[in-house]
The first five atom37 places (N, CA, C, CB, O) and aatype in JSON, in Angstrom:
{
  "aatype": [12, 19, 2, 19, 7, 0, 18, 7, 19, 1, 15, 15, 6, 0, 9, 19, 19, 14, 14, 5, 0, 4, 9, 10, 15, 19, 7, 0, 9, 6, 5, 1, 19, 19, 19, 3, 14, 19, 2, 6, 17, 1, 0, 0, 14, 9, 12, 15, 0, 16, 10, 15, 4, 3, 8, 1, 19, 9, 3, 7, 0, 19, 7, 0, 5, 17, 10, 5, 6, 13, 1, 0, 19, 12, 5, 15, 14, 19, 15, 12, 10, 9],
  "atom_mask": [
    [1, 1, 1, 1, 1],
    [1, 1, 1, 1, 1],
    [1, 1, 1, 1, 1],
    [1, 1, 1, 1, 1],
    [1, 1, 1, 0, 1],
    [1, 1, 1, 1, 1],
    [1, 1, 1, 1, 1],
    [1, 1, 1, 0, 1],
    [1, 1, 1, 1, 1],
    [1, 1, 1, 1, 1],
    [1, 1, 1, 1, 1],
    [1, 1, 1, 1, 1],
    [1, 1, 1, 1, 1],
    [1, 1, 1, 1, 1],
    [1, 1, 1, 1, 1],
    [1, 1, 1, 1, 1],
    [1, 1, 1, 1, 1],
    [1, 1, 1, 1, 1],
    [1, 1, 1, 1, 1],
    [1, 1, 1, 1, 1],
    [1, 1, 1, 1, 1],
    [1, 1, 1, 1, 1],
    [1, 1, 1, 1, 1],
    [1, 1, 1, 1, 1],
    [1, 1, 1, 1, 1],
    [1, 1, 1, 1, 1],
    [1, 1, 1, 0, 1],
    [1, 1, 1, 1, 1],
    [1, 1, 1, 1, 1],
    [1, 1, 1, 1, 1],
    [1, 1, 1, 1, 1],
    [1, 1, 1, 1, 1],
    [1, 1, 1, 1, 1],
    [1, 1, 1, 1, 1],
    [1, 1, 1, 1, 1],
    [1, 1, 1, 1, 1],
    [1, 1, 1, 1, 1],
    [1, 1, 1, 1, 1],
    [1, 1, 1, 1, 1],
    [1, 1, 1, 1, 1],
    [1, 1, 1, 1, 1],
    [1, 1, 1, 1, 1],
    [1, 1, 1, 1, 1],
    [1, 1, 1, 1, 1],
    [1, 1, 1, 1, 1],
    [1, 1, 1, 1, 1],
    [1, 1, 1, 1, 1],
    [1, 1, 1, 1, 1],
    [1, 1, 1, 1, 1],
    [1, 1, 1, 1, 1],
    [1, 1, 1, 1, 1],
    [1, 1, 1, 1, 1],
    [1, 1, 1, 1, 1],
    [1, 1, 1, 1, 1],
    [1, 1, 1, 1, 1],
    [1, 1, 1, 1, 1],
    [1, 1, 1, 1, 1],
    [1, 1, 1, 1, 1],
    [1, 1, 1, 1, 1],
    [1, 1, 1, 0, 1],
    [1, 1, 1, 1, 1],
    [1, 1, 1, 1, 1],
    [1, 1, 1, 0, 1],
    [1, 1, 1, 1, 1],
    [1, 1, 1, 1, 1],
    [1, 1, 1, 1, 1],
    [1, 1, 1, 1, 1],
    [1, 1, 1, 1, 1],
    [1, 1, 1, 1, 1],
    [1, 1, 1, 1, 1],
    [1, 1, 1, 1, 1],
    [1, 1, 1, 1, 1],
    [1, 1, 1, 1, 1],
    [1, 1, 1, 1, 1],
    [1, 1, 1, 1, 1],
    [1, 1, 1, 1, 1],
    [1, 1, 1, 1, 1],
    [1, 1, 1, 1, 1],
    [1, 1, 1, 1, 1],
    [1, 1, 1, 1, 1],
    [1, 1, 1, 1, 1],
    [1, 1, 1, 1, 1]
  ],
  "atom_positions": [
    [[99.05, 99.09, 102.24], [98.55, 99.2, 103.59], [99.54, 98.52, 104.53], [97.14, 98.57, 103.71], [100.1, 97.47, 104.22]],
    [[99.73, 99.13, 105.66], [100.61, 98.59, 106.68], [99.76, 98.24, 107.89], [101.74, 99.59, 107.05], [99.12, 99.13, 108.46]],
    [[99.74, 96.98, 108.3], [98.97, 96.55, 109.46], [99.93, 96.32, 110.62], [98.14, 95.28, 109.16], [100.45, 95.21, 110.79]],
    [[100.17, 97.35, 111.42], [101.03, 97.21, 112.59], [100.22, 96.76, 113.8], [101.74, 98.52, 112.9], [100.8, 96.41, 114.83]],
    [[98.89, 96.76, 113.69], [98.03, 96.32, 114.77], [98.24, 94.86, 115.12], [0.0, 0.0, 0.0], [98.03, 94.45, 116.27]],
    [[98.65, 94.07, 114.14], [98.9, 92.65, 114.39], [100.04, 92.45, 115.39], [99.23, 91.94, 113.08], [100.16, 91.39, 116.01]],
    [[100.86, 93.47, 115.55], [101.98, 93.42, 116.49], [101.68, 94.16, 117.8], [103.22, 94.01, 115.86], [102.56, 94.33, 118.64]],
    [[100.42, 94.6, 117.96], [100.02, 95.29, 119.18], [100.37, 96.77, 119.21], [0.0, 0.0, 0.0], [100.25, 97.41, 120.25]],
    [[100.81, 97.32, 118.08], [101.16, 98.74, 118.01], [99.89, 99.55, 117.91], [102.1, 99.02, 116.8], [99.01, 99.24, 117.1]],
    [[99.77, 100.59, 118.72], [98.56, 101.41, 118.76], [98.39, 102.24, 117.49], [98.58, 102.34, 119.98], [97.3, 102.28, 116.92]],
    [[99.45, 102.89, 117.02], [99.37, 103.69, 115.79], [100.77, 103.89, 115.23], [98.69, 105.05, 116.06], [101.77, 103.75, 115.93]],
    [[100.81, 104.23, 113.95], [102.09, 104.53, 113.3], [101.82, 105.43, 112.11], [102.81, 103.22, 112.85], [100.67, 105.64, 111.72]],
    [[102.88, 105.95, 111.53], [102.78, 106.78, 110.34], [103.7, 106.18, 109.29], [103.15, 108.27, 110.63], [104.92, 106.18, 109.44]],
    [[103.1, 105.66, 108.22], [103.87, 105.03, 107.16], [104.45, 106.09, 106.22], [103.0, 104.04, 106.37], [103.91, 107.19, 106.12]],
    [[105.53, 105.76, 105.56], [106.2, 106.67, 104.63], [105.84, 106.28, 103.22], [107.74, 106.65, 104.83], [105.93, 105.11, 102.84]],
    [[105.42, 107.27, 102.43], [105.06, 107.05, 101.04], [106.34, 106.89, 100.22], [104.18, 108.22, 100.49], [107.23, 107.74, 100.27]],
    [[106.42, 105.79, 99.48], [107.59, 105.53, 98.64], [107.14, 105.52, 97.18], [108.28, 104.18, 99.03], [106.27, 104.72, 96.82]],
    [[107.71, 106.39, 96.34], [107.3, 106.39, 94.93], [107.47, 105.01, 94.32], [108.12, 107.43, 94.13], [108.47, 104.34, 94.61]],
    [[106.56, 104.56, 93.5], [105.49, 105.29, 92.81], [104.17, 105.31, 93.56], [105.27, 104.69, 91.46], [103.14, 105.6, 92.95]],
    [[104.15, 105.03, 94.87], [102.9, 105.09, 95.63], [102.41, 106.53, 95.71], [103.1, 104.5, 97.05], [103.2, 107.47, 95.73]],
    [[101.09, 106.71, 95.76], [100.5, 108.02, 95.95], [100.09, 108.22, 97.41], [99.28, 108.2, 95.03], [100.12, 109.34, 97.91]],
    [[99.72, 107.12, 98.08], [99.36, 107.19, 99.49], [99.51, 105.81, 100.11], [97.91, 107.71, 99.67], [99.62, 104.8, 99.4]],
    [[99.52, 105.77, 101.43], [99.6, 104.5, 102.15], [98.8, 104.64, 103.44], [101.09, 104.11, 102.45], [98.87, 105.66, 104.13]],
    [[98.05, 103.59, 103.76], [97.22, 103.55, 104.95], [97.9, 102.7, 106.01], [95.8, 103.0, 104.63], [98.33, 101.58, 105.73]],
    [[97.99, 103.23, 107.21], [98.57, 102.5, 108.33], [97.46, 102.25, 109.36], [99.77, 103.28, 108.97], [96.78, 103.18, 109.78]],
    [[97.29, 100.97, 109.75], [96.21, 100.58, 110.65], [96.8, 100.05, 111.95], [95.3, 99.51, 110.0], [97.66, 99.17, 111.93]],
    [[96.34, 100.59, 113.08], [96.82, 100.17, 114.4], [95.94, 99.11, 115.03], [0.0, 0.0, 0.0], [94.94, 98.67, 114.44]],
    [[96.31, 98.7, 116.22], [95.58, 97.66, 116.95], [94.24, 98.19, 117.46], [96.43, 97.14, 118.12], [94.1, 99.38, 117.74]],
    [[93.28, 97.3, 117.57], [91.98, 97.63, 118.17], [92.11, 97.4, 119.67], [90.81, 96.76, 117.56], [92.55, 96.34, 120.12]],
    [[91.71, 98.41, 120.45], [91.77, 98.29, 121.9], [90.54, 98.93, 122.52], [93.06, 98.93, 122.47], [89.93, 99.82, 121.92]],
    [[90.19, 98.49, 123.7], [89.04, 99.03, 124.42], [89.45, 100.33, 125.11], [88.5, 98.0, 125.46], [90.44, 100.37, 125.84]],
    [[88.68, 101.4, 124.87], [88.91, 102.68, 125.53], [87.59, 103.21, 126.06], [89.55, 103.71, 124.56], [86.52, 102.86, 125.55]],
    [[87.67, 104.04, 127.08], [86.46, 104.64, 127.66], [86.07, 105.85, 126.81], [86.7, 105.07, 129.16], [86.9, 106.71, 126.51]],
    [[84.79, 105.9, 126.42], [84.25, 107.0, 125.63], [82.93, 107.47, 126.25], [84.04, 106.58, 124.15], [82.33, 106.77, 127.07]],
    [[82.49, 108.66, 125.84], [81.19, 109.18, 126.27], [80.23, 108.97, 125.12], [81.26, 110.7, 126.69], [80.48, 109.44, 124.01]],
    [[79.11, 108.26, 125.36], [78.14, 108.0, 124.3], [77.2, 109.19, 124.14], [77.33, 106.71, 124.6], [77.29, 110.15, 124.91]],
    [[76.29, 109.16, 123.15], [75.41, 110.32, 122.88], [74.54, 110.77, 124.05], [74.53, 109.99, 121.74], [74.11, 111.92, 124.08]],
    [[74.27, 109.89, 125.02], [73.45, 110.3, 126.16], [74.32, 110.63, 127.37], [72.44, 109.2, 126.53], [73.85, 110.58, 128.51]],
    [[75.58, 110.98, 127.13], [76.54, 111.4, 128.15], [76.8, 110.35, 129.23], [76.06, 112.66, 128.8], [76.95, 110.69, 130.4]],
    [[76.85, 109.1, 128.83], [77.22, 108.03, 129.76], [78.56, 107.44, 129.33], [76.11, 106.92, 129.8], [78.87, 107.37, 128.14]],
    [[79.34, 107.02, 130.3], [80.65, 106.43, 130.02], [80.48, 104.97, 129.68], [81.6, 106.59, 131.23], [79.67, 104.26, 130.29]],
    [[81.24, 104.5, 128.68], [81.23, 103.09, 128.32], [82.54, 102.74, 127.62], [80.01, 102.75, 127.41], [83.27, 103.62, 127.17]],
    [[82.82, 101.46, 127.54], [84.01, 100.98, 126.83], [83.63, 100.76, 125.37], [84.57, 99.67, 127.47], [82.55, 100.25, 125.08]],
    [[84.53, 101.15, 124.46], [84.28, 100.98, 123.04], [85.57, 100.53, 122.35], [83.75, 102.29, 122.41], [86.66, 100.93, 122.76]],
    [[85.45, 99.71, 121.31], [86.64, 99.32, 120.56], [87.09, 100.47, 119.67], [86.35, 98.05, 119.71], [86.3, 101.0, 118.88]],
    [[88.36, 100.86, 119.79], [88.91, 101.99, 119.03], [90.11, 101.5, 118.22], [89.33, 103.16, 119.99], [90.96, 100.77, 118.73]],
    [[90.16, 101.9, 116.95], [91.28, 101.56, 116.07], [91.83, 102.83, 115.45], [90.83, 100.56, 114.96], [91.08, 103.71, 115.06]],
    [[93.13, 102.92, 115.36], [93.79, 104.06, 114.75], [94.07, 103.77, 113.29], [95.1, 104.41, 115.5], [94.54, 102.68, 112.95]],
    [[93.79, 104.74, 112.41], [94.11, 104.62, 110.99], [94.73, 105.94, 110.54], [92.83, 104.28, 110.13], [94.16, 107.01, 110.77]],
    [[95.91, 105.87, 109.91], [96.62, 107.06, 109.45], [96.86, 106.94, 107.95], [97.96, 107.24, 110.21], [97.38, 105.92, 107.49]],
    [[96.49, 107.96, 107.19], [96.72, 107.97, 105.75], [97.82, 108.97, 105.44], [95.41, 108.31, 104.97], [97.68, 110.16, 105.74]],
    [[98.9, 108.49, 104.86], [99.99, 109.37, 104.42], [99.86, 109.56, 102.92], [101.39, 108.78, 104.8], [99.78, 108.58, 102.18]],
    [[99.85, 110.82, 102.46], [99.65, 111.12, 101.04], [100.84, 111.9, 100.49], [98.35, 111.92, 100.83], [101.42, 112.74, 101.18]],
    [[101.18, 111.62, 99.25], [102.14, 112.43, 98.51], [101.35, 113.6, 97.94], [102.88, 111.6, 97.37], [100.55, 113.41, 97.02]],
    [[101.55, 114.79, 98.46], [100.74, 115.95, 98.08], [101.02, 116.43, 96.67], [100.98, 117.08, 99.04], [100.32, 117.32, 96.17]],
    [[102.01, 115.87, 96.01], [102.2, 116.17, 94.59], [101.18, 115.42, 93.75], [103.64, 115.8, 94.14], [100.9, 115.81, 92.61]],
    [[100.61, 114.35, 94.31], [99.67, 113.5, 93.58], [98.24, 113.63, 94.13], [100.12, 112.03, 93.64], [97.28, 113.74, 93.36]],
    [[98.11, 113.63, 95.45], [96.79, 113.66, 96.1], [96.72, 114.87, 97.04], [96.52, 112.34, 96.89], [97.57, 115.04, 97.91]],
    [[95.7, 115.69, 96.85], [95.48, 116.83, 97.72], [95.07, 116.33, 99.11], [94.4, 117.78, 97.13], [94.36, 115.34, 99.23]],
    [[95.53, 117.02, 100.15], [95.22, 116.61, 101.51], [93.73, 116.56, 101.8], [0.0, 0.0, 0.0], [93.28, 115.71, 102.56]],
    [[92.95, 117.47, 101.19], [91.51, 117.48, 101.4], [90.87, 116.22, 100.81], [90.88, 118.74, 100.76], [89.92, 115.67, 101.39]],
    [[91.37, 115.75, 99.68], [90.86, 114.52, 99.07], [91.2, 113.33, 99.96], [91.44, 114.32, 97.63], [90.38, 112.43, 100.14]],
    [[92.41, 113.32, 100.52], [92.79, 112.26, 101.46], [91.9, 112.25, 102.69], [0.0, 0.0, 0.0], [91.52, 111.18, 103.18]],
    [[91.56, 113.44, 103.19], [90.68, 113.54, 104.36], [89.28, 113.02, 104.04], [90.6, 115.0, 104.85], [88.66, 112.35, 104.87]],
    [[88.78, 113.32, 102.84], [87.47, 112.8, 102.44], [87.5, 111.28, 102.35], [87.04, 113.41, 101.09], [86.54, 110.62, 102.75]],
    [[88.6, 110.73, 101.82], [88.72, 109.27, 101.73], [88.71, 108.65, 103.12], [90.0, 108.88, 100.97], [88.07, 107.63, 103.34]],
    [[89.43, 109.28, 104.06], [89.46, 108.76, 105.44], [88.07, 108.82, 106.08], [90.46, 109.55, 106.28], [87.72, 107.93, 106.85]],
    [[87.29, 109.86, 105.78], [85.92, 109.93, 106.31], [85.09, 108.76, 105.81], [85.26, 111.27, 105.91], [84.34, 108.16, 106.58]],
    [[85.2, 108.43, 104.53], [84.47, 107.29, 103.97], [84.96, 105.98, 104.57], [84.61, 107.26, 102.45], [84.16, 105.09, 104.86]],
    [[86.26, 105.85, 104.75], [86.84, 104.66, 105.36], [86.3, 104.47, 106.77], [88.39, 104.75, 105.38], [85.94, 103.36, 107.17]],
    [[86.24, 105.57, 107.53], [85.7, 105.52, 108.89], [84.23, 105.07, 108.88], [85.83, 106.9, 109.57], [83.82, 104.24, 109.69]],
    [[83.44, 105.63, 107.95], [82.03, 105.26, 107.87], [81.86, 103.77, 107.57], [81.32, 106.1, 106.79], [80.99, 103.12, 108.14]],
    [[82.69, 103.24, 106.68], [82.6, 101.82, 106.34], [83.03, 100.96, 107.52], [83.46, 101.5, 105.1], [82.42, 99.92, 107.78]],
    [[84.07, 101.36, 108.23], [84.55, 100.59, 109.37], [83.53, 100.59, 110.5], [85.89, 101.14, 109.87], [83.39, 99.6, 111.22]],
    [[82.8, 101.7, 110.67], [81.81, 101.78, 111.74], [80.52, 101.06, 111.38], [81.51, 103.23, 112.06], [79.77, 100.65, 112.27]],
    [[80.25, 100.9, 110.09], [79.03, 100.21, 109.65], [79.33, 99.4, 108.39], [77.88, 101.23, 109.39], [78.96, 99.81, 107.29]],
    [[80.0, 98.26, 108.53], [80.38, 97.48, 107.34], [79.2, 96.94, 106.55], [81.26, 96.34, 107.75], [79.34, 96.63, 105.37]],
    [[78.04, 96.82, 107.18], [76.84, 96.33, 106.47], [76.46, 97.3, 105.36], [75.67, 96.14, 107.44], [75.83, 96.89, 104.38]],
    [[76.82, 98.58, 105.5], [76.47, 99.58, 104.49], [77.11, 99.26, 103.13], [76.9, 100.96, 104.96], [76.64, 99.74, 102.11]],
    [[78.16, 98.46, 103.11], [78.8, 98.09, 101.84], [77.94, 97.1, 101.06], [80.18, 97.48, 102.1], [78.12, 96.98, 99.85]],
    [[77.04, 96.41, 101.71], [76.22, 95.41, 101.06], [75.03, 96.01, 100.31], [75.74, 94.41, 102.07], [74.43, 95.36, 99.46]],
    [[74.71, 97.24, 100.64], [73.52, 97.88, 100.03], [73.89, 98.53, 98.71], [72.91, 98.93, 100.98], [73.03, 99.11, 98.06]]
  ]
}
């Protein structure tokens, strides 16, 4: 995992180096304006996460599923305790 957020970088794309199969790059958390479910504007903390996969080892669809689970855990970390 590469944490470039500690340096204030918004996002990056890490390069997979063998024997790695994938690498996760995490950007800085920053406040951005979003529209909530009731169509009202509000500020929300947003973090960028990029997963680079070696497609000889990991199919892109499997990487996308992993990122969906990662997003769910980041949005609700209490769910890991259950």
